[in-house]
C-alpha positions in Angstrom: 120.8 56.8 4.9 117.3 55.5 5.9 114.3 57.4 6.8 112.4 56.5 9.8 108.7 57.7 9.0 107.7 56.6 12.4 110.1 58.8 14.4 109.3 61.8 12.1 105.7 61.4 12.7 106.2 61.1 16.4 108.4 64.5 16.5 105.4 66.9 16.1 103.3 65.1 18.6 106.3 65.2 21.2 106.7 68.9 20.5 103.0 69.5 21.0 103.0 67.7 24.1 105.9 69.8 25.4 104.3 72.9 24.4 101.1 72.0 26.2 103.1 71.1 29.3 104.8 74.5 29.3 101.6 76.4 28.7 99.8 74.8 31.5 101.9 76.0 34.3 101.6 79.5 32.6 97.8 79.3 32.9 97.7 78.0 36.4 100.3 80.5 37.5 98.5 83.3 36.1 95.3 82.2 38.0 97.1 81.4 41.1 98.6 84.9 41.2 95.1 86.6 40.7 93.5 84.6 43.4 96.5 85.2 45.9 96.4 89.0 45.3 92.8 89.0 45.5 92.4 87.0 48.7 95.2 88.9 50.5 93.5 92.1 49.7 90.3 90.7 51.2 92.0 89.4 54.3 93.3 93.1 55.0 90.1 94.8 54.2 87.9 92.7 56.5 90.3 93.7 59.3 91.0 97.3 58.4 89.0 98.8 55.6 86.4 101.2 56.8 83.7 100.4 54.2 83.9 96.5 54.1 81.1 94.3 53.7 80.1 90.8 52.5 78.2 90.6 49.3 76.1 87.3 49.9 73.9 87.5 46.9 74.5 88.1 43.3 75.2 91.4 41.6 73.5 94.0 39.4 74.2 92.1 36.2 72.1 89.2 37.1 69.2 91.1 38.6 67.2 91.0 41.9 65.7 87.6 41.3 69.0 85.5 40.8 70.8 87.5 43.4 68.1 86.3 45.8 68.9 82.7 44.5 72.6 83.3 45.4 71.6 84.4 49.0 69.7 81.5 49.8 71.4 78.7 51.5 70.2 75.9 49.1 69.9 77.6 45.6 73.0 79.4 46.3 75.0 76.3 47.0 73.6 74.7 43.6 74.7 77.9 41.8 77.9 77.7 43.3 78.5 74.2 42.1 77.4 75.1 38.7 79.6 78.1 38.6 82.6 75.9 39.7 82.1 73.6 36.9 81.8 76.4 34.2 84.9 78.1 35.5 86.8 74.7 35.1 85.6 74.2 31.5 86.8 77.9 30.7 90.2 77.0 32.3 90.4 73.8 30.3 89.8 75.7 27.1 92.5 78.3 27.9 94.9 75.6 28.5 94.3 73.4 25.5 93.4 75.9 23.0 96.8 77.5 23.9 95.9 81.4 22.6 98.8 83.9 22.3 99.7 85.8 25.4 97.7 88.9 24.2 94.7 86.6 24.7 95.8 84.3 27.5 96.6 87.0 30.0 93.3 88.8 30.0 91.6 85.6 29.9 93.4 84.5 32.9 92.8 87.7 34.8 89.0 87.2 34.0 88.7 83.6 34.9 91.0 84.2 38.1 88.7 86.9 39.3 85.7 84.8 39.1 87.5 82.0 40.8 88.6 84.0 43.7 85.0 85.4 44.3 83.7 81.9 44.0 86.2 80.6 46.4 84.8 83.1 48.9 81.5 81.3 48.6 82.8 77.9 48.9 84.3 78.4 52.1 87.5 80.6 51.9 85.6 83.4 53.7 86.0 81.5 56.9 89.7 82.5 56.6 89.7 85.9 55.0 86.6 87.2 57.0 86.2 85.0 60.1 82.5 85.1 61.4 81.0 86.3 58.1 78.0 85.0 56.1 79.0 83.1 53.0 79.9 85.7 50.3 82.5 87.7 48.7 84.4 90.5 50.6 83.7 93.9 49.1 85.6 97.1 50.0 86.2 99.3 47.2 83.4 101.9 47.2 81.6 103.0 44.2 78.3 104.3 45.3 75.9 102.8 45.8 77.7 99.4 45.3 81.2 98.1 46.7 83.7 96.1 44.8 86.9 94.0 45.3 90.0 93.5 43.4 88.4 90.2 41.8 85.9 92.6 40.3 88.5 94.8 38.9 90.3 91.9 37.5 87.0 90.4 35.8 86.0 93.9 34.3 89.3 94.8 32.9 90.2 91.3 31.9 86.8 90.8 30.0 87.1 94.1 28.1 90.8 93.3 27.0 89.9 89.7 26.3 87.1 90.8 23.9 89.6 93.5 22.3 92.4 90.9 22.0 90.2 88.0 20.6 88.7 90.5 18.0 92.1 91.8 17.0 93.5 88.4 16.7 90.8 87.0 14.6 90.9 90.2 12.2 94.7 90.3 11.8 95.9 86.6 12.0 95.4 83.6 9.8 96.1 80.7 12.1 97.7 77.6 10.6 95.9 74.2 11.6 97.1 73.0 15.0 98.6 69.5 15.1 96.2 67.0 16.7 97.4 66.3 20.2 97.9 62.5 20.9 95.1 60.8 22.4 95.6 59.9 26.1 96.1 56.5 27.1 93.3 54.3 28.7 95.3 54.5 31.8 95.6 58.2 31.8 92.0 58.7 31.1 91.1 56.2 34.1 93.3 58.5 36.3 91.6 61.7 35.0 88.2 60.4 35.9 89.2 59.0 39.5 90.7 62.6 40.1 87.7 64.3 38.8 85.3 62.2 40.8 87.5 62.7 44.0 87.5 66.4 43.4 83.7 66.5 42.8 83.0 64.6 46.0 85.2 66.9 48.1 83.4 69.9 46.5 80.0 68.8 47.0 81.0 68.0 50.8 82.2 71.6 51.4 79.4 73.3 49.8 77.0 71.0 51.6 78.7 71.9 54.8 78.4 75.6 53.9 74.7 75.4 53.0 74.1 73.7 56.3 76.1 76.1 58.5 74.8 79.1 56.7 75.0 82.3 58.9 77.2 85.1 60.2 77.6 88.8 59.8 78.0 91.1 56.8 80.5 93.6 58.2 83.4 93.2 60.8 81.5 95.0 63.6 78.5 92.9 64.4 76.9 95.9 66.4 76.5 97.9 63.2 74.8 95.0 61.0 72.0 92.6 61.2 73.0 89.1 61.6 72.2 86.6 58.9 70.3 83.7 60.3 69.2 80.4 58.9 
């Protein structure tokens, strides 16, 4: 019986590719679920929650100066672009590193929460909170600050992610992962084209939001001050 070394060598790579394809929908599905749940809650809150308001700046963790940068139409738009790039990098790491479920789930909750809040600023607030200024819809009161479900996902996901990564690092000895097959030149070309198209659309959306900056911070215009250009 002859032994085909080429076929044997190709099997691990093929198995790795299949594992990667199975892992990618799991990550994207988790992120989608977090975003959908959060956006539905914001849609409801803008119409029915008594203490809802728009956070058009930053948060207590970045300080007053950076919060003002986020509130500004121009610098806020630039920061949104940077945040979008960072979150995409984090998503790619989560997909390609293929961590165990105990790490993947809190990581997905954390990234999904950040994505959902960022989507508010990138234009989804036109749907969930019509007439509002660019920003995240907050409706969970915790004096003197209000939060949303995305914030809950971010805080809980971050804490669980840190614990999971620490426990995994201390208790497991990971075997070296098989090197994935390098993409073909054609596949790399398609990736660059898709990336360029996505970036162009994103810049157009952010630019439109920066130019058409304005709106209210609560559903009732009579009880709030309009945000002007």
